[in-house]
C-alpha positions in Angstrom: -5.4 20.4 6.5 -8.7 21.5 7.6 -9.5 20.6 11.2 -6.7 18.0 11.3 -3.9 20.6 11.5 -5.9 22.8 13.8 -7.0 20.1 16.2 -3.5 18.7 16.3 -2.2 22.2 17.2 -4.9 22.4 19.9 -3.6 19.2 21.5 -0.1 20.4 21.1 -0.3 23.7 23.0 -2.3 22.6 26.0 -0.2 19.5 26.5 3.0 21.5 26.2 1.8 24.2 28.5 1.0 21.6 31.1 4.4 19.9 30.8 6.2 23.2 31.0 4.2 24.8 33.8 2.5 21.8 35.5 -1.0 23.1 34.8 -2.4 19.6 34.9 -6.0 20.6 35.0 -5.9 21.8 31.4 -3.2 19.7 29.8 -5.3 17.7 27.3 -6.3 20.1 24.6 -5.8 23.7 23.5 -8.1 26.2 22.0 -7.6 29.1 19.7 -9.7 32.1 20.8 -12.0 33.5 18.2 -10.4 36.1 16.0 -7.0 34.5 16.2 -5.3 33.4 13.0 -4.6 29.8 12.4 -3.1 29.5 9.0 -0.7 31.4 6.8 -3.4 33.9 6.0 -5.1 33.2 9.2 -2.5 35.1 11.0 -2.8 38.6 9.7 -3.6 41.3 7.2 -3.7 45.0 6.7 -5.7 47.6 4.8 -5.1 47.9 1.1 -3.3 51.2 1.5 -0.7 49.5 3.6 0.2 46.8 1.1 4.0 46.8 0.4 5.2 47.0 -3.1 6.3 43.4 -3.9 8.8 43.0 -6.7 8.4 46.6 -7.9 4.7 46.7 -7.9 2.8 49.8 -7.0 2.0 49.7 -3.3 -1.5 51.0 -3.0 -3.8 48.9 -5.2 -7.6 49.0 -5.4 -9.4 46.2 -3.7 -10.3 43.4 -6.1 -13.7 42.0 -5.0 -13.8 39.1 -7.4 -14.1 35.7 -5.6 -10.8 34.0 -6.1 -11.6 30.6 -4.7 -13.4 28.9 -7.5 -13.6 25.1 -7.5 -12.1 23.5 -10.6 -10.3 26.7 -11.6 -6.5 26.0 -11.5 -4.2 29.0 -11.4 -0.8 29.5 -13.0 0.9 31.2 -10.1 4.3 29.5 -9.7 6.0 31.7 -12.2 3.6 34.6 -12.7 4.9 38.1 -12.6 1.7 39.3 -10.8 2.1 39.4 -7.0 -1.6 38.8 -6.5 -1.5 35.7 -8.6 1.6 34.5 -6.9 0.0 35.2 -3.5 -3.1 33.3 -4.3 -1.0 30.4 -5.5 0.9 30.4 -2.3 -2.3 30.6 -0.2 -3.4 27.5 -2.1 -0.2 25.8 -1.2 -0.8 26.6 2.5 -4.4 25.4 2.2 -5.5 28.4 4.2 -9.1 28.3 3.1 -9.8 24.8 4.5 -9.4 25.9 8.1 -10.9 29.3 7.8 -14.2 28.6 6.0 -17.3 27.3 7.7 -19.5 24.8 5.8 -21.5 27.0 3.4 -19.7 30.1 4.5 -17.7 32.7 2.6 -14.0 31.9 1.8 -11.7 32.8 4.7 -14.5 34.3 6.9 -13.8 31.7 9.6 -16.4 30.2 11.9 -15.4 26.5 11.3 -16.4 24.7 14.5 -14.0 22.4 16.2 -15.1 20.3 19.1 -12.4 19.7 21.8 -12.6 18.3 25.4 -12.5 21.8 26.8 -15.2 23.3 24.5 -15.9 24.3 21.0 -13.6 26.7 19.2 -14.2 28.5 15.9 -11.6 29.4 13.3 -11.0 33.1 12.8 -12.1 35.5 10.1 -9.0 36.2 8.0 -10.6 38.4 5.4 -9.4 42.0 5.2 -12.4 43.3 7.1 -11.1 45.8 9.6 -13.5 44.8 12.4 -14.4 41.2 12.1 -11.3 40.1 10.1 -7.7 41.1 10.0 -7.8 44.2 8.0 -5.8 46.3 10.4 -2.6 44.3 10.1 0.5 45.8 8.5 2.8 43.5 6.6 5.0 43.3 9.7 2.1 42.2 11.8 1.3 39.6 9.2 4.8 38.3 9.2 5.1 38.2 12.9 2.0 36.1 13.2 2.6 33.7 10.3 6.3 33.1 10.7 6.9 33.9 14.3 3.7 32.9 16.0 2.9 36.3 17.6 -0.4 38.0 16.8 -1.1 41.7 17.0 -2.8 42.4 20.3 -3.0 38.8 21.3 0.6 37.6 22.0 1.8 34.1 21.3 -0.4 32.0 19.0 -1.5 28.5 19.6 0.4 26.1 17.3 -3.0 25.3 15.7 -1.5 27.7 13.1 1.6 25.8 12.1 4.1 28.6 12.4 7.0 26.3 13.2 6.7 25.2 9.5 5.9 28.6 8.1 9.1 30.0 9.7 10.8 28.7 6.5 8.7 30.7 4.1 10.7 33.5 2.3 9.9 37.1 3.0 9.0 37.7 -0.6 6.5 34.9 -0.6 5.1 36.4 2.5 4.7 39.7 0.8 3.0 38.1 -2.1 0.5 36.4 0.1 -0.1 39.6 2.1 -0.9 41.4 -1.2 -3.3 38.7 -2.2 -5.2 38.6 1.1 -5.4 42.4 1.3 -6.3 43.1 -2.3 -8.1 40.1 -3.7 -9.9 38.5 -0.8 -13.4 39.9 -0.2 -13.8 41.5 3.2 -16.5 39.8 5.1 -18.0 41.6 8.2 -18.9 38.4 9.9 -17.4 37.7 13.4 -17.1 34.0 14.3 -19.0 32.8 17.4 -17.2 33.2 20.7 -15.3 30.1 21.7 -16.9 28.0 24.4 -13.9 27.8 26.5 -13.8 29.3 30.1 -11.0 30.6 32.2 -8.4 29.3 33.1 -8.4 27.0 30.1 -8.4 30.0 27.8 -5.1 31.4 29.2 -2.4 31.6 26.6 0.6 33.0 28.4 2.3 29.6 28.7 2.5 29.5 24.9 5.2 32.1 24.9 7.5 29.6 26.6 6.3 26.8 24.3 7.1 28.9 21.3 10.5 29.9 22.6 11.4 26.2 23.3 10.0 24.5 20.2 9.4 27.0 17.3 12.3 27.8 15.1 13.5 31.4 14.7 12.3 32.5 11.3 15.3 34.7 10.9 17.6 31.7 11.2 15.9 29.0 9.2 15.1 30.8 5.9 15.6 28.7 2.8 18.3 29.7 0.4 17.2 31.7 -2.5 18.0 28.9 -5.0 15.5 26.7 -3.1 12.7 29.3 -3.2 12.5 30.0 -6.9 10.1 27.8 -8.9 13.0 27.1 -11.2 15.2 25.8 -8.4 16.7 22.3 -8.3 13.6 20.1 -7.8 14.8 18.5 -4.6 15.5 21.9 -3.0 12.3 23.3 -4.3 10.4 20.3 -3.0 12.0 20.6 0.4 11.0 24.3 0.6 7.4 23.5 -0.2 7.0 20.4 2.0 8.8 21.8 5.0 7.3 25.2 4.7 3.9 26.3 3.4 2.9 22.7 2.8 3.4 22.0 6.5 3.2 18.3 5.8 5.0 17.5 9.0 2.2 18.9 11.1 0.3 15.7 10.5 2.8 13.2 9.1 5.5 13.6 11.8 5.2 12.0 15.3 4.9 14.3 18.3 6.8 14.5 21.5 5.3 14.4 25.0 5.2 18.2 24.9 3.4 17.8 21.6 5.9 19.6 19.3 6.8 17.8 16.1 9.8 15.6 16.8 11.5 16.9 13.6 10.8 19.8 11.3 13.2 18.9 8.5 14.8 15.9 6.9 17.9 16.3 9.1 16.1 13.8 11.4 14.7 10.5 10.0 11.6 10.9 12.2 10.5 13.8 9.9 7.5 12.6 7.8 7.8 9.1 9.3 4.0 9.0 10.0 1.8 10.4 12.7 1.6 8.6 16.0 -1.8 9.9 17.0 -5.2 10.0 15.2 -6.0 13.3 13.4 -9.7 13.6 12.9 -9.9 9.8 13.5 -7.1 9.0 11.0 -3.5 8.0 11.4 -1.3 9.9 8.9 0.9 7.7 6.9 4.6 7.7 6.5 5.9 9.8 3.5 9.3 8.3 3.7 10.7 5.0 2.2 10.7 1.9 4.4 8.0 0.5 6.5 4.8 -1.2 5.2 3.1 2.0 4.4 6.0 4.0 3.1 6.6 5.1 -0.5 9.0 2.4 -1.6 6.7 1.1 -4.3 5.6 4.5 -5.5 7.3 6.4 -8.3 7.5 10.2 -8.4 4.7 10.0 -11.0 2.5 8.1 -8.5 3.0 10.9 -5.9 2.2 13.6 -8.5 -0.9 11.7 -9.6 -2.2 11.4 -6.0 -1.7 15.1 -5.2 -3.2 16.3 -8.5 -6.2 13.9 -8.7 -6.7 12.3 -5.3 -5.9 8.8 -6.7 -3.2 6.7 -8.3 -2.7 3.1 -9.2 -1.9 2.2 -5.6 -4.6 3.9 -3.6 -6.9 6.9 -3.2 -7.0 9.6 -0.6 -9.3 9.6 2.4 -9.9 11.5 5.6 -8.2 14.9 5.9 -6.3 14.4 2.7 -9.5 14.8 0.7 -9.6 18.4 1.8 -5.9 18.9 1.0 -6.5 17.7 -2.6 -9.7 19.6 -3.0 -8.5 22.9 -1.7 -4.8 22.9 -2.3 -2.7 20.4 -4.2 -4.9 20.0 -7.3 -4.1 23.6 -8.0 -0.3 23.3 -7.7 1.8 23.4 -10.9 3.1 20.2 -12.4 6.6 21.5 -11.8 6.0 22.1 -8.1 4.2 18.8 -7.7 7.1 17.0 -9.4 9.5 18.9 -7.0 7.5 17.7 -4.0 7.6 14.1 -5.4 11.4 14.2 -6.0 12.0 15.5 -2.5 9.8 12.8 -0.9 11.4 10.1 -2.9 14.8 11.3 -1.7 13.9 10.7 1.9 15.6 7.7 3.4 13.8 5.2 5.6 12.4 6.2 8.9 14.0 4.8 12.1 13.4 1.1 12.3 11.9 1.2 8.8 11.4 -2.2 7.2 10.7 -3.3 3.7 7.2 -3.2 2.5 5.3 -6.3 3.6 3.8 -7.3 0.3 4.7 -10.1 -2.2 2.0 -10.8 -4.8 0.4 -14.2 -4.3 -2.6 -15.6 -6.2 -3.7 -18.2 -3.6 -6.6 -16.1 -2.2 -7.8 -15.1 -5.6 -7.8 -18.7 -6.8 -9.7 -19.8 -3.7 -12.4 -17.2 -4.0 -12.8 -17.9 -7.7 -13.5 -21.5 -6.8 -16.0 -20.5 -4.2 -13.8 -21.5 -1.3 -14.7 -19.3 1.7 -13.1 -21.5 4.4 -10.7 -18.7 5.4 -12.1 -16.6 8.2 -13.5 -13.4 6.7 -13.6 -14.7 3.1 -17.4 -14.9 3.0 -17.7 -11.4 4.4 -15.3 -10.1 1.7 -17.4 -11.7 -1.1 -20.6 -10.3 0.4 -19.3 -6.7 1.0 -16.2 -6.0 -1.0 -15.6 -8.1 -4.0 -18.0 -6.3 -6.3 -15.7 -3.3 -6.4 -12.4 -4.6 -5.3 -12.6 -7.9 -7.1 -11.8 -11.4 -5.9 -8.1 -10.8 -6.8 -8.0 -7.7 -4.6 -6.9 -5.6 -7.6 -9.9 -3.3 -7.8 -10.2 -1.0 -10.8 -7.4 1.5 -11.2 -8.2 5.1 -10.6 -11.8 4.1 -9.6 -11.8 1.5 -6.8 -8.4 1.1 -5.2 -6.5 -2.2 -5.1 -6.4 -3.8 -1.7 -3.4 -6.0 -2.7 -0.3 -4.0 -1.7 -2.3 -1.0 -0.6 -0.3 0.9 2.1 -3.5 1.6 4.1 -4.0 -2.2 4.3 -0.4 -2.9 5.1 0.1 -0.3 7.8 1.2 -1.6 11.2 -1.8 0.2 12.7 -5.1 -1.0 11.2 -7.0 2.2 12.3 -7.4 3.7 8.9 -8.6 0.4 7.3 -11.2 -0.1 10.0 -12.3 3.5 9.8 -12.8 3.3 6.1 -14.8 0.1 6.4 -17.0 1.5 9.1 -17.7 5.0 7.8 -16.9 4.8 4.1 -14.9 7.3 2.1 -15.3 9.6 -0.9 -12.6 10.4 -3.5 -12.8 14.1 -4.2 -13.6 15.5 -7.6 -10.8 17.5 -9.1 -10.3 19.6 -12.2 -8.5 16.8 -14.0 -10.7 14.0 -12.5 -14.2 15.5 -12.2 -15.8 12.2 -11.3 -16.0 11.2 -7.7 -16.4 7.7 -6.3 -17.8 6.8 -3.0 -17.3 3.8 -0.8 -20.4 3.3 1.4 -20.2 2.9 5.1 -20.5 -0.7 6.4 -20.6 0.1 10.1 -24.4 -0.3 10.1 -24.2 -3.9 8.9 -20.9 -5.2 10.4 -20.5 -5.7 14.1 -17.0 -5.3 15.6 -16.2 -9.0 15.4 -17.1 -9.1 11.7 -15.2 -5.9 11.0 -12.1 -7.4 12.6 -12.5 -10.6 10.7 -12.9 -8.8 7.4 -10.0 -6.5 8.1 -7.8 -9.4 9.0 -8.7 -11.2 5.8 -7.8 -8.2 3.7 -4.5 -7.7 5.6 -3.5 -11.4 5.0 -4.6 -12.0 1.4 -3.1 -11.6 -2.1 0.4 -11.3 -0.7 -0.4 -8.8 2.0 1.5 -9.6 5.2 0.0 -7.5 8.0 -1.1 -8.5 11.4 -4.6 -9.7 12.4 -7.2 -7.3 13.8 -9.0 -7.8 17.0 -12.6 -7.0 17.8 -11.5 -4.7 20.5 -9.5 -2.7 18.0 -12.6 -2.3 15.8 -14.6 -1.3 18.9 -12.0 1.4 19.7 -12.1 2.8 16.2 -15.9 2.8 16.1 -16.1 4.7 19.3 -13.8 7.4 17.9 -16.0 8.0 14.9 -19.3 10.0 14.7 -22.2 7.6 15.5 -24.1 8.7 12.3 -21.1 7.8 10.2 -21.0 4.2 11.3 -24.6 3.3 12.0 -25.8 3.7 15.6 -27.6 0.4 15.5 -24.6 -1.7 14.6 -23.9 -4.6 17.0 -20.7 -4.3 18.9 
């Protein structure tokens, strides 16, 4: 999920290394040296002549130099008989392009800059260029990196590449992806900049122990064949996609002190129960039932709509999920999206999950309609929000999200609501919803006290039952966001 997954992995590896080895001086973040894979495809490749013969196809295929990553061009890859089409589809599912494409750069050529406390790192070139990219990898090399976390000539990978999730990908799906990357991706002879990380922070030998302790053995966690097939039972197919290539848990599952995901499958109710740390400034929501920001009030159709279009009748995507929709899930087949939705709806409540804290109430709407702004934050709401979200908090479906009952509003942690208010948000354009809608940033005109009052008003109106927000919470969120996103001149 663009930098979110990568940065989360960076945090994971360094913190884990410190806990395991006591290297306290570099225990805060982790970097991925340039040239190292960080996504399914990020991990490896080989020359076209080394491509195996997936499902009876001829092994040595000529390089296809057409650009496969065309915005607004869905592909029918779930049931295709062509390994290159299937491979492209699977790469879409893994969202490989998001992490391995710099702004304005060629697809998969790497160079995406990620700032960390120990220096700037750059994502690797994962095109089949033999010098700058990963063109010298055999399938076995590819498989070792993607599913086992061991890169050719580099050793253990940082969990910036979520190989603990990819361990569940089937070998045949791996072969299809390998064929796609080696035969259909254009080789780009462009080496990413050297990482700005100095020794000893750049050491990676502790990662071998971290990997041994926390990453599952790909040979022991393979999904059953009846879960891999696109025609599988929807719940089984959904589990395969969510727990594997979708690597949803990388952001939506809490992390342990050693920064591994606390659960990798639904065998533990902590899986997908919501992130406990900001990812690119956002707190990932729970994808389970229960809790104020869970999926209790969503139908399977609501989940499909959000993944396909970036919006549904309850909310719209923001933060890192905009990249997931734009690069990945809008291209997934309706059958697979439905399987994902069926699986997510099958998940029980997280530990300590509570019923959604919303019961529709018209009191606030009636007061605002009458011009009553006596409630703290009411005047701020009318001045800044009501034009789009309306005095009844219902917004306009599929355009401006409702605030009444919105899981972002109801979340225990108000981080995301404050961040959206301060820096704004943009719903991505998709093939089925080509129009994009933007919420402007209000950080330039709201000081932290005003932001807190406005957030508190929204969290306690129209039947929303969420806690008040303090000015110090707004201050903390503002400090975590880029100054240019919130308005440097805003009072604090």
